C-alpha positions in Angstrom: 14.3 48.1 6.9 17.0 49.9 5.2 19.4 48.1 2.8 23.0 49.3 2.3 25.9 48.0 0.2 29.3 48.4 1.8 31.8 50.4 -0.2 34.8 50.0 2.0 36.3 47.6 4.6 35.1 48.5 8.1 33.5 46.9 11.2 29.7 46.4 11.6 29.2 48.8 14.4 31.1 51.7 12.8 29.2 51.0 9.5 25.8 51.2 11.4 26.8 54.5 13.1 28.0 55.8 9.9 24.6 55.1 8.2 22.6 56.6 11.1 24.7 59.3 12.6 22.2 60.2 15.5 22.2 56.5 16.7 24.0 55.8 20.0 26.5 52.7 20.2 24.2 51.3 23.0 21.3 51.3 20.5 23.2 49.8 17.8 24.4 46.9 19.9 20.8 46.5 21.1 19.7 46.1 17.5 22.5 43.4 17.0 21.5 41.6 20.2 18.0 41.2 19.0 18.7 40.0 15.6 17.7 43.3 13.8 20.7 43.4 11.5 21.6 41.0 8.7 24.9 40.8 6.6 24.5 39.1 3.2 21.1 37.4 4.4 22.4 36.0 7.7 21.6 37.6 11.2 24.7 39.4 12.4 25.2 39.7 16.2 28.9 40.8 16.7 29.5 44.5 16.7 33.2 43.9 15.8 32.5 41.6 12.7 34.5 42.7 9.6 32.7 44.1 6.5 34.1 43.8 3.1 33.4 45.9 -0.1 30.1 44.7 -1.5 28.6 43.1 1.5 24.8 43.8 1.9 23.8 45.0 5.3 20.1 45.2 6.2 19.0 47.3 9.3 15.5 47.1 10.8 14.5 50.6 12.0 13.2 49.1 15.3 15.8 48.1 17.9 13.9 45.3 19.4 11.3 42.6 18.6 12.6 41.7 15.3 12.3 37.9 14.4 15.8 36.5 13.7 16.4 34.9 10.4 18.0 31.6 10.0 21.3 31.7 8.1 21.7 29.9 4.7 22.2 26.3 5.7 24.6 23.7 4.2 22.6 21.1 2.3 23.4 17.3 1.9 23.2 16.5 -2.0 24.2 12.9 -2.0 26.1 10.4 0.3 27.3 6.8 0.4 29.1 4.9 3.2 32.4 6.3 1.9 31.7 10.0 1.0 29.3 12.8 1.0 28.7 15.7 -1.4 27.2 18.9 0.2 26.1 22.3 -1.2 28.1 24.9 0.7 26.5 28.4 1.3 28.7 31.5 0.8 30.3 32.8 3.9 31.2 29.4 5.2 34.8 28.1 5.5 35.4 24.6 3.9 37.9 23.7 6.7 39.1 25.2 9.8 41.7 27.9 10.0 44.7 27.6 12.3 43.6 30.5 14.4 39.8 29.9 14.4 39.5 28.1 17.7 37.5 24.9 18.6 34.0 26.4 17.9 34.8 27.5 14.4 31.8 27.0 12.0 33.0 25.2 8.7 31.5 22.8 6.1 33.0 20.0 7.9 31.2 20.8 11.3 28.0 21.8 9.5 27.9 18.5 7.4 28.5 16.5 10.6 25.5 18.3 12.2 23.4 17.6 9.0 24.3 13.9 9.1 23.7 13.6 12.8 27.0 12.2 13.4 30.2 12.6 15.6 32.5 10.9 13.3 34.9 13.2 11.5 34.7 14.0 7.7 37.7 14.9 5.6 37.8 17.5 2.9 38.9 16.2 -0.6 39.1 19.8 -1.9 38.1 23.4 -0.9 36.0 26.2 -2.0 36.8 29.8 -1.0 34.7 31.1 1.9 32.6 33.2 -0.2 32.2 30.6 -3.1 29.0 28.4 -2.9 28.3 25.1 -4.4 29.3 21.4 -4.4 32.0 20.1 -2.0 33.1 16.4 -1.7 34.0 15.2 1.7 35.3 11.7 2.7 34.1 9.8 5.7 37.5 8.3 6.3 41.2 9.5 5.8 41.6 6.3 3.5 38.9 7.5 1.2 40.2 11.1 1.3 43.6 9.8 0.2 41.9 7.8 -2.7 40.5 11.1 -4.0 43.7 12.8 -3.5 45.3 10.3 -5.6 42.8 10.3 -8.3 41.8 14.1 -8.4 43.2 14.7 -11.9 40.3 12.6 -13.0 37.6 14.6 -11.3 35.5 17.0 -13.5 35.0 20.3 -11.7 32.7 23.1 -13.3 31.7 26.5 -12.0 29.2 29.2 -12.8 30.4 32.8 -12.5 29.1 36.2 -13.3 31.7 38.4 -14.7 32.1 42.2 -15.5 31.7 42.7 -19.2 31.4 40.4 -22.1 34.4 38.2 -22.8 35.6 37.8 -26.4 35.8 35.3 -27.6 32.6 33.7 -26.0 34.4 30.3 -25.7 38.1 30.0 -24.9 40.7 29.2 -22.5 42.9 31.0 -20.1 46.4 29.5 -20.0 48.3 31.6 -17.6 50.7 30.3 -14.8 50.0 31.6 -11.3 52.4 32.4 -8.6 51.1 32.8 -4.8 52.4 36.1 -3.7 53.6 35.6 0.0 52.8 39.1 1.1 49.4 40.0 -0.8 48.5 36.3 -0.5 46.9 36.7 -4.0 47.4 34.5 -7.0 49.5 36.5 -9.4 49.9 35.8 -13.2 53.6 35.1 -13.7 56.0 33.3 -16.0 58.7 33.1 -13.1 60.3 29.8 -12.0 57.9 29.7 -8.9 54.7 30.0 -10.9 52.5 27.0 -11.5 50.7 25.7 -14.4 47.1 26.9 -14.5 44.4 26.3 -17.0 40.9 27.6 -17.1 38.4 26.9 -20.0 35.1 28.8 -20.3 32.0 29.3 -22.2 29.6 32.4 -22.1 26.1 31.0 -21.4 24.1 34.2 -21.1 24.6 37.9 -21.3 23.0 41.0 -19.4 23.5 44.7 -20.2 26.9 45.0 -18.5 27.8 41.4 -17.5 27.9 37.6 -18.5 27.1 34.4 -17.0 30.0 32.1 -17.6 30.4 28.3 -17.5 33.8 27.3 -16.3 35.8 24.1 -16.6 38.5 24.2 -14.0 41.3 22.0 -15.5 43.8 22.8 -12.9 43.0 23.7 -9.2 45.4 26.5 -8.1 44.1 28.8 -5.2 42.1 31.7 -6.5 42.7 30.5 -10.0 39.3 31.5 -11.6 39.3 34.9 -9.8 42.9 35.6 -11.0 42.5 34.5 -14.5 39.3 36.4 -15.3 40.8 39.6 -13.8 43.9 38.9 -16.0 41.7 39.0 -19.2 39.9 42.2 -18.0 36.5 40.5 -16.8 36.9 40.1 -13.1 34.0 38.2 -11.1 31.1 40.4 -9.8 31.3 40.8 -6.0 34.9 40.1 -5.7 36.6 42.4 -3.2 40.2 41.3 -3.8 40.2 40.9 -7.6 37.2 42.9 -8.6 36.5 46.6 -9.5 35.7 48.1 -6.2 32.3 50.0 -6.7 31.0 47.5 -9.3 31.1 44.5 -6.8 27.9 43.0 -5.8 26.4 41.5 -2.7 28.6 38.4 -2.8 31.4 36.8 -4.7 29.4 35.5 -7.9 31.2 32.2 -8.1 29.4 29.0 -7.6 30.6 25.3 -7.9 28.0 23.9 -10.1 29.0 20.4 -11.2 31.2 17.5 -9.9 31.9 14.5 -11.8 34.0 11.6 -10.2 34.3 7.8 -10.0 32.7 6.2 -6.9 35.6 4.3 -5.2 33.5 1.4 -4.1 31.4 0.6 -7.4 33.6 2.5 -9.9 30.5 3.9 -11.3 30.5 7.6 -12.5 28.9 9.9 -10.2 27.7 13.3 -11.8 26.1 15.9 -9.7 24.9 19.4 -10.6 23.9 22.5 -8.6 22.3 25.5 -10.6 23.5 28.9 -10.0 21.8 31.0 -7.3 18.8 33.2 -8.4 21.0 36.1 -7.2 23.4 35.6 -10.1 20.5 36.2 -12.6 19.4 39.4 -10.9 23.0 40.8 -10.9 23.4 39.5 -14.5 20.5 41.6 -15.8 20.8 44.8 -13.6 22.1 48.0 -14.9 24.5 50.0 -12.7 22.7 53.3 -11.4 25.7 55.3 -12.4 25.4 53.9 -15.8 21.7 54.0 -16.3 
C-alpha cells in the first residue's frame, strides 16, 4: 500500500494517474470498484470525487481482492425522548445541502439509522463538514425551537491543533466577521455588515511546531474559529481554506469536544465531552520533513 498527501485540488482519478504514470484509466477504475483506494480513511469508489489539499490517499498496489474498510461511523453519545447527541466523524455534512439530492448522507440521516427510526431529526446547530465531534439533534421541531431560543446559554468547546505557539497562551480573539458573498469565507472586518465574534482559548499542549488549543466559542459565526486563528497568525492544521497550503495535515484539526446545556424536560444540566482524536496528537508532535 502507498500513502500520499494531496498538495492541490484535483479529482481522485487524475491524482491516481499522476502518482502512477504507467497505470491505465481502466486499471484505476478497477481499483476503485474493488475498494483498493481510501481517502482520509474511508473507502473511495467514485473516480470523479474531489480531493482537497491535505487529503490522505492510500492506494493498494493490487487491483482487486482488497478488503473494503468501513467508513468512520457516527456514534450515539446520549439521548432522551426529546434530543440526541451524536459524535460526528469528519467528512460528513451536518445537514443536507440544497443540491445534494434525496440520498445525501448527513449526520441527520446517519443518526436516524443508528437509532433505528424513520422519524425525522432536527439539527440544533451545525459543524463544518470536516469538523468532528459533538452535535445536538432534536427529536421534534418544538424541541429544536426550544434550543434555538436558549442557545446563548449553551456552552460549546472545541479542541484544535494550530500552527505555531499562540502568545499569550490564554486569551481571547474579539474580531467581528463578515461573510464574503463571493469567496464564501468569514473575513475579519469592522464594516457595517460584520457581526460580533468572540473566541476564548487556552493552550493545552505544545509540540515542536504546533499547539493543541482548548477553545470556548462564545459566539457561533460561520467559520469563526478558523478565521479567528488565521487572523492571529496561527491557522488550524489541515485547513485547506484558511491554512498554510503545504503545512496542512490529513484533515481539519478541529473537534467539538464539549457541550453543556439544560435538559428541556428536567431542567437539569447536561455536560458531555468527547476527547480529541488520536490523530491530533500525532500531528501535534510531528516535525515537518522540510524543517527536520
